[in-house]
PyMOL CGO cylinders between C-alpha atoms (Angstrom):
from pymol import cmd
from pymol.cgo import CYLINDER

trace = [
    CYLINDER, 104.41, 88.23, 99.95, 103.77, 85.40, 97.35, 0.3, 1, 1, 1, 1, 1, 1,
    CYLINDER, 103.77, 85.40, 97.35, 100.20, 84.41, 98.32, 0.3, 1, 1, 1, 1, 1, 1,
    CYLINDER, 100.20, 84.41, 98.32, 100.52, 81.18, 97.07, 0.3, 1, 1, 1, 1, 1, 1,
    CYLINDER, 100.52, 81.18, 97.07, 103.37, 80.20, 99.11, 0.3, 1, 1, 1, 1, 1, 1,
    CYLINDER, 103.37, 80.20, 99.11, 101.23, 80.63, 102.21, 0.3, 1, 1, 1, 1, 1, 1,
    CYLINDER, 101.23, 80.63, 102.21, 100.55, 77.15, 103.96, 0.3, 1, 1, 1, 1, 1, 1,
    CYLINDER, 100.55, 77.15, 103.96, 96.81, 77.18, 103.61, 0.3, 1, 1, 1, 1, 1, 1,
    CYLINDER, 96.81, 77.18, 103.61, 96.74, 78.57, 99.66, 0.3, 1, 1, 1, 1, 1, 1,
    CYLINDER, 96.74, 78.57, 99.66, 99.10, 75.90, 98.85, 0.3, 1, 1, 1, 1, 1, 1,
    CYLINDER, 99.10, 75.90, 98.85, 96.59, 73.22, 100.58, 0.3, 1, 1, 1, 1, 1, 1,
    CYLINDER, 96.59, 73.22, 100.58, 93.86, 74.44, 98.34, 0.3, 1, 1, 1, 1, 1, 1,
    CYLINDER, 93.86, 74.44, 98.34, 96.02, 74.63, 95.16, 0.3, 1, 1, 1, 1, 1, 1,
    CYLINDER, 96.02, 74.63, 95.16, 94.82, 78.11, 94.34, 0.3, 1, 1, 1, 1, 1, 1,
    CYLINDER, 94.82, 78.11, 94.34, 97.16, 79.09, 91.39, 0.3, 1, 1, 1, 1, 1, 1,
    CYLINDER, 97.16, 79.09, 91.39, 97.47, 81.77, 89.27, 0.3, 1, 1, 1, 1, 1, 1,
    CYLINDER, 97.47, 81.77, 89.27, 94.98, 82.36, 86.66, 0.3, 1, 1, 1, 1, 1, 1,
    CYLINDER, 94.98, 82.36, 86.66, 95.09, 81.52, 83.23, 0.3, 1, 1, 1, 1, 1, 1,
    CYLINDER, 95.09, 81.52, 83.23, 92.58, 83.45, 81.67, 0.3, 1, 1, 1, 1, 1, 1,
    CYLINDER, 92.58, 83.45, 81.67, 93.02, 87.09, 80.48, 0.3, 1, 1, 1, 1, 1, 1,
    CYLINDER, 93.02, 87.09, 80.48, 91.89, 89.50, 83.00, 0.3, 1, 1, 1, 1, 1, 1,
    CYLINDER, 91.89, 89.50, 83.00, 91.86, 87.22, 86.10, 0.3, 1, 1, 1, 1, 1, 1,
    CYLINDER, 91.86, 87.22, 86.10, 94.08, 86.97, 88.86, 0.3, 1, 1, 1, 1, 1, 1,
    CYLINDER, 94.08, 86.97, 88.86, 94.08, 83.67, 90.51, 0.3, 1, 1, 1, 1, 1, 1,
    CYLINDER, 94.08, 83.67, 90.51, 92.01, 80.04, 90.12, 0.3, 1, 1, 1, 1, 1, 1,
    CYLINDER, 92.01, 80.04, 90.12, 90.56, 77.25, 92.06, 0.3, 1, 1, 1, 1, 1, 1,
    CYLINDER, 90.56, 77.25, 92.06, 89.97, 73.66, 90.20, 0.3, 1, 1, 1, 1, 1, 1,
    CYLINDER, 89.97, 73.66, 90.20, 86.87, 72.14, 89.75, 0.3, 1, 1, 1, 1, 1, 1,
    CYLINDER, 86.87, 72.14, 89.75, 87.80, 69.23, 92.52, 0.3, 1, 1, 1, 1, 1, 1,
    CYLINDER, 87.80, 69.23, 92.52, 84.81, 67.38, 94.23, 0.3, 1, 1, 1, 1, 1, 1,
    CYLINDER, 84.81, 67.38, 94.23, 86.62, 68.09, 97.87, 0.3, 1, 1, 1, 1, 1, 1,
    CYLINDER, 86.62, 68.09, 97.87, 85.57, 71.86, 97.49, 0.3, 1, 1, 1, 1, 1, 1,
    CYLINDER, 85.57, 71.86, 97.49, 81.97, 71.03, 97.35, 0.3, 1, 1, 1, 1, 1, 1,
    CYLINDER, 81.97, 71.03, 97.35, 79.44, 71.42, 99.56, 0.3, 1, 1, 1, 1, 1, 1,
    CYLINDER, 79.44, 71.42, 99.56, 76.06, 69.41, 100.58, 0.3, 1, 1, 1, 1, 1, 1,
    CYLINDER, 76.06, 69.41, 100.58, 74.37, 70.98, 97.54, 0.3, 1, 1, 1, 1, 1, 1,
    CYLINDER, 74.37, 70.98, 97.54, 76.78, 69.89, 94.82, 0.3, 1, 1, 1, 1, 1, 1,
    CYLINDER, 76.78, 69.89, 94.82, 78.45, 73.57, 94.43, 0.3, 1, 1, 1, 1, 1, 1,
    CYLINDER, 78.45, 73.57, 94.43, 81.79, 75.27, 95.62, 0.3, 1, 1, 1, 1, 1, 1,
    CYLINDER, 81.79, 75.27, 95.62, 81.62, 75.71, 99.17, 0.3, 1, 1, 1, 1, 1, 1,
    CYLINDER, 81.62, 75.71, 99.17, 81.34, 79.64, 100.51, 0.3, 1, 1, 1, 1, 1, 1,
    CYLINDER, 81.34, 79.64, 100.51, 84.76, 78.90, 102.25, 0.3, 1, 1, 1, 1, 1, 1,
    CYLINDER, 84.76, 78.90, 102.25, 86.56, 77.45, 99.37, 0.3, 1, 1, 1, 1, 1, 1,
    CYLINDER, 86.56, 77.45, 99.37, 85.33, 80.71, 97.44, 0.3, 1, 1, 1, 1, 1, 1,
    CYLINDER, 85.33, 80.71, 97.44, 86.28, 83.12, 100.44, 0.3, 1, 1, 1, 1, 1, 1,
    CYLINDER, 86.28, 83.12, 100.44, 89.48, 81.63, 100.51, 0.3, 1, 1, 1, 1, 1, 1,
    CYLINDER, 89.48, 81.63, 100.51, 90.03, 82.29, 96.58, 0.3, 1, 1, 1, 1, 1, 1,
    CYLINDER, 90.03, 82.29, 96.58, 88.52, 85.75, 96.95, 0.3, 1, 1, 1, 1, 1, 1,
    CYLINDER, 88.52, 85.75, 96.95, 91.16, 86.46, 100.08, 0.3, 1, 1, 1, 1, 1, 1,
    CYLINDER, 91.16, 86.46, 100.08, 94.03, 85.24, 98.32, 0.3, 1, 1, 1, 1, 1, 1,
    CYLINDER, 94.03, 85.24, 98.32, 93.18, 86.99, 95.37, 0.3, 1, 1, 1, 1, 1, 1,
    CYLINDER, 93.18, 86.99, 95.37, 92.82, 90.34, 97.56, 0.3, 1, 1, 1, 1, 1, 1,
    CYLINDER, 92.82, 90.34, 97.56, 96.19, 89.74, 98.66, 0.3, 1, 1, 1, 1, 1, 1,
    CYLINDER, 96.19, 89.74, 98.66, 97.48, 89.25, 95.16, 0.3, 1, 1, 1, 1, 1, 1,
    CYLINDER, 97.48, 89.25, 95.16, 95.90, 92.79, 94.21, 0.3, 1, 1, 1, 1, 1, 1,
    CYLINDER, 95.90, 92.79, 94.21, 97.86, 94.20, 96.94, 0.3, 1, 1, 1, 1, 1, 1,
    CYLINDER, 97.86, 94.20, 96.94, 101.25, 93.23, 96.28, 0.3, 1, 1, 1, 1, 1, 1,
    CYLINDER, 101.25, 93.23, 96.28, 100.64, 94.11, 92.31, 0.3, 1, 1, 1, 1, 1, 1,
    CYLINDER, 100.64, 94.11, 92.31, 99.93, 97.72, 93.44, 0.3, 1, 1, 1, 1, 1, 1,
    CYLINDER, 99.93, 97.72, 93.44, 102.17, 97.95, 96.52, 0.3, 1, 1, 1, 1, 1, 1,
    CYLINDER, 102.17, 97.95, 96.52, 105.00, 95.83, 94.94, 0.3, 1, 1, 1, 1, 1, 1,
    CYLINDER, 105.00, 95.83, 94.94, 107.54, 93.88, 97.23, 0.3, 1, 1, 1, 1, 1, 1,
    CYLINDER, 107.54, 93.88, 97.23, 107.76, 95.71, 100.81, 0.3, 1, 1, 1, 1, 1, 1,
    CYLINDER, 107.76, 95.71, 100.81, 110.91, 93.22, 101.64, 0.3, 1, 1, 1, 1, 1, 1,
    CYLINDER, 110.91, 93.22, 101.64, 109.52, 93.03, 105.21, 0.3, 1, 1, 1, 1, 1, 1,
    CYLINDER, 109.52, 93.03, 105.21, 109.44, 97.14, 106.05, 0.3, 1, 1, 1, 1, 1, 1,
    CYLINDER, 109.44, 97.14, 106.05, 105.70, 96.58, 105.75, 0.3, 1, 1, 1, 1, 1, 1,
    CYLINDER, 105.70, 96.58, 105.75, 103.27, 94.05, 106.84, 0.3, 1, 1, 1, 1, 1, 1,
    CYLINDER, 103.27, 94.05, 106.84, 99.73, 93.49, 105.49, 0.3, 1, 1, 1, 1, 1, 1,
    CYLINDER, 99.73, 93.49, 105.49, 96.55, 91.96, 107.89, 0.3, 1, 1, 1, 1, 1, 1,
    CYLINDER, 96.55, 91.96, 107.89, 93.13, 91.68, 106.78, 0.3, 1, 1, 1, 1, 1, 1,
    CYLINDER, 93.13, 91.68, 106.78, 91.20, 94.20, 108.74, 0.3, 1, 1, 1, 1, 1, 1,
    CYLINDER, 91.20, 94.20, 108.74, 87.49, 93.47, 107.43, 0.3, 1, 1, 1, 1, 1, 1,
    CYLINDER, 87.49, 93.47, 107.43, 85.57, 91.93, 104.84, 0.3, 1, 1, 1, 1, 1, 1,
    CYLINDER, 85.57, 91.93, 104.84, 82.26, 92.42, 102.93, 0.3, 1, 1, 1, 1, 1, 1,
    CYLINDER, 82.26, 92.42, 102.93, 80.81, 89.67, 100.99, 0.3, 1, 1, 1, 1, 1, 1,
    CYLINDER, 80.81, 89.67, 100.99, 78.09, 88.82, 98.93, 0.3, 1, 1, 1, 1, 1, 1,
    CYLINDER, 78.09, 88.82, 98.93, 77.15, 85.47, 97.36, 0.3, 1, 1, 1, 1, 1, 1,
    CYLINDER, 77.15, 85.47, 97.36, 75.47, 85.87, 94.43, 0.3, 1, 1, 1, 1, 1, 1,
    CYLINDER, 75.47, 85.87, 94.43, 75.09, 82.85, 92.52, 0.3, 1, 1, 1, 1, 1, 1,
    CYLINDER, 75.09, 82.85, 92.52, 75.83, 79.27, 92.71, 0.3, 1, 1, 1, 1, 1, 1,
    CYLINDER, 75.83, 79.27, 92.71, 79.50, 78.79, 91.75, 0.3, 1, 1, 1, 1, 1, 1,
    CYLINDER, 79.50, 78.79, 91.75, 80.58, 75.16, 89.96, 0.3, 1, 1, 1, 1, 1, 1,
    CYLINDER, 80.58, 75.16, 89.96, 83.34, 74.20, 88.24, 0.3, 1, 1, 1, 1, 1, 1,
    CYLINDER, 83.34, 74.20, 88.24, 86.58, 76.17, 88.11, 0.3, 1, 1, 1, 1, 1, 1,
    CYLINDER, 86.58, 76.17, 88.11, 86.48, 79.36, 89.63, 0.3, 1, 1, 1, 1, 1, 1,
    CYLINDER, 86.48, 79.36, 89.63, 88.65, 82.75, 88.53, 0.3, 1, 1, 1, 1, 1, 1,
    CYLINDER, 88.65, 82.75, 88.53, 89.06, 86.05, 90.50, 0.3, 1, 1, 1, 1, 1, 1,
    CYLINDER, 89.06, 86.05, 90.50, 89.26, 89.52, 89.37, 0.3, 1, 1, 1, 1, 1, 1,
    CYLINDER, 89.26, 89.52, 89.37, 89.72, 92.38, 91.45, 0.3, 1, 1, 1, 1, 1, 1,
    CYLINDER, 89.72, 92.38, 91.45, 91.08, 95.90, 91.85, 0.3, 1, 1, 1, 1, 1, 1,
    CYLINDER, 91.08, 95.90, 91.85, 92.18, 98.94, 94.12, 0.3, 1, 1, 1, 1, 1, 1,
    CYLINDER, 92.18, 98.94, 94.12, 91.04, 102.21, 93.35, 0.3, 1, 1, 1, 1, 1, 1,
    CYLINDER, 91.04, 102.21, 93.35, 94.27, 104.31, 91.56, 0.3, 1, 1, 1, 1, 1, 1,
    CYLINDER, 94.27, 104.31, 91.56, 93.71, 107.04, 93.91, 0.3, 1, 1, 1, 1, 1, 1,
    CYLINDER, 93.71, 107.04, 93.91, 93.45, 105.33, 97.06, 0.3, 1, 1, 1, 1, 1, 1,
    CYLINDER, 93.45, 105.33, 97.06, 96.92, 103.20, 96.29, 0.3, 1, 1, 1, 1, 1, 1,
    CYLINDER, 96.92, 103.20, 96.29, 98.69, 106.92, 95.42, 0.3, 1, 1, 1, 1, 1, 1,
    CYLINDER, 98.69, 106.92, 95.42, 96.62, 108.05, 98.94, 0.3, 1, 1, 1, 1, 1, 1,
    CYLINDER, 96.62, 108.05, 98.94, 98.07, 104.63, 100.90, 0.3, 1, 1, 1, 1, 1, 1,
    CYLINDER, 98.07, 104.63, 100.90, 101.46, 105.18, 99.68, 0.3, 1, 1, 1, 1, 1, 1,
    CYLINDER, 101.46, 105.18, 99.68, 101.58, 108.60, 101.10, 0.3, 1, 1, 1, 1, 1, 1,
    CYLINDER, 101.58, 108.60, 101.10, 99.98, 107.79, 104.44, 0.3, 1, 1, 1, 1, 1, 1,
    CYLINDER, 99.98, 107.79, 104.44, 102.40, 104.42, 104.76, 0.3, 1, 1, 1, 1, 1, 1,
    CYLINDER, 102.40, 104.42, 104.76, 105.16, 107.10, 104.06, 0.3, 1, 1, 1, 1, 1, 1,
    CYLINDER, 105.16, 107.10, 104.06, 104.01, 109.74, 106.41, 0.3, 1, 1, 1, 1, 1, 1,
    CYLINDER, 104.01, 109.74, 106.41, 102.13, 107.68, 109.13, 0.3, 1, 1, 1, 1, 1, 1,
    CYLINDER, 102.13, 107.68, 109.13, 103.76, 104.21, 108.85, 0.3, 1, 1, 1, 1, 1, 1,
    CYLINDER, 103.76, 104.21, 108.85, 100.31, 103.14, 108.61, 0.3, 1, 1, 1, 1, 1, 1,
    CYLINDER, 100.31, 103.14, 108.61, 97.04, 102.94, 106.06, 0.3, 1, 1, 1, 1, 1, 1,
    CYLINDER, 97.04, 102.94, 106.06, 94.00, 100.71, 105.36, 0.3, 1, 1, 1, 1, 1, 1,
    CYLINDER, 94.00, 100.71, 105.36, 93.27, 100.08, 101.81, 0.3, 1, 1, 1, 1, 1, 1,
    CYLINDER, 93.27, 100.08, 101.81, 89.86, 98.61, 100.15, 0.3, 1, 1, 1, 1, 1, 1,
    CYLINDER, 89.86, 98.61, 100.15, 90.32, 95.68, 97.70, 0.3, 1, 1, 1, 1, 1, 1,
    CYLINDER, 90.32, 95.68, 97.70, 87.56, 94.80, 95.60, 0.3, 1, 1, 1, 1, 1, 1,
    CYLINDER, 87.56, 94.80, 95.60, 87.01, 91.15, 94.30, 0.3, 1, 1, 1, 1, 1, 1,
    CYLINDER, 87.01, 91.15, 94.30, 84.78, 89.02, 92.44, 0.3, 1, 1, 1, 1, 1, 1,
    CYLINDER, 84.78, 89.02, 92.44, 84.61, 85.55, 91.82, 0.3, 1, 1, 1, 1, 1, 1,
    CYLINDER, 84.61, 85.55, 91.82, 83.07, 84.19, 89.02, 0.3, 1, 1, 1, 1, 1, 1,
    CYLINDER, 83.07, 84.19, 89.02, 82.78, 80.25, 87.15, 0.3, 1, 1, 1, 1, 1, 1,
    CYLINDER, 82.78, 80.25, 87.15, 84.02, 79.66, 83.89, 0.3, 1, 1, 1, 1, 1, 1,
    CYLINDER, 84.02, 79.66, 83.89, 80.77, 81.02, 82.16, 0.3, 1, 1, 1, 1, 1, 1,
    CYLINDER, 80.77, 81.02, 82.16, 81.75, 84.31, 83.57, 0.3, 1, 1, 1, 1, 1, 1,
    CYLINDER, 81.75, 84.31, 83.57, 78.63, 84.29, 86.32, 0.3, 1, 1, 1, 1, 1, 1,
    CYLINDER, 78.63, 84.29, 86.32, 79.45, 86.16, 88.98, 0.3, 1, 1, 1, 1, 1, 1,
    CYLINDER, 79.45, 86.16, 88.98, 79.23, 84.06, 92.19, 0.3, 1, 1, 1, 1, 1, 1,
    CYLINDER, 79.23, 84.06, 92.19, 80.72, 85.65, 95.31, 0.3, 1, 1, 1, 1, 1, 1,
    CYLINDER, 80.72, 85.65, 95.31, 81.52, 89.92, 95.44, 0.3, 1, 1, 1, 1, 1, 1,
    CYLINDER, 81.52, 89.92, 95.44, 83.59, 91.58, 98.35, 0.3, 1, 1, 1, 1, 1, 1,
    CYLINDER, 83.59, 91.58, 98.35, 85.67, 94.16, 99.43, 0.3, 1, 1, 1, 1, 1, 1,
    CYLINDER, 85.67, 94.16, 99.43, 88.72, 93.24, 101.55, 0.3, 1, 1, 1, 1, 1, 1,
    CYLINDER, 88.72, 93.24, 101.55, 89.82, 95.99, 103.78, 0.3, 1, 1, 1, 1, 1, 1,
    CYLINDER, 89.82, 95.99, 103.78, 93.72, 95.47, 104.52, 0.3, 1, 1, 1, 1, 1, 1,
    CYLINDER, 93.72, 95.47, 104.52, 95.44, 97.48, 107.23, 0.3, 1, 1, 1, 1, 1, 1,
    CYLINDER, 95.44, 97.48, 107.23, 99.12, 98.07, 106.49, 0.3, 1, 1, 1, 1, 1, 1,
    CYLINDER, 99.12, 98.07, 106.49, 101.80, 99.25, 108.82, 0.3, 1, 1, 1, 1, 1, 1,
    CYLINDER, 101.80, 99.25, 108.82, 105.71, 99.52, 108.85, 0.3, 1, 1, 1, 1, 1, 1,
    CYLINDER, 105.71, 99.52, 108.85, 106.87, 96.42, 110.47, 0.3, 1, 1, 1, 1, 1, 1,
    CYLINDER, 106.87, 96.42, 110.47, 108.81, 97.07, 114.15, 0.3, 1, 1, 1, 1, 1, 1,
    CYLINDER, 108.81, 97.07, 114.15, 112.56, 96.92, 113.73, 0.3, 1, 1, 1, 1, 1, 1,
]
cmd.load_cgo(trace, "trace")
């Protein structure tokens, strides 16, 4: 899974971030704005969802089609108005990664929470979320 190759993320032009300690970024474009001139909630959500997938991939590696992840649940809080370029950060608890790998090996499925934040260039947090991914062994 390469989140940057997904058609929807290509439409939005989400790309790898150039800033240290960040994951992905969304450029400052008028087409992402809402009726009050800030970045639309759905554009922020799309950046965060793509980032959660990227973080999942970084922690679990390439499954070569052996497993498939899908978002099961999302908790979101919009914190501040978003303006300009946006950047994401995120993580999965290291102990949870080890437990999830064991569950995948033993049961063929697991749930994993990925925490993601979106921030602007001034490092103001605009969006906080937890994406719960369901990961299952692919059917043969």
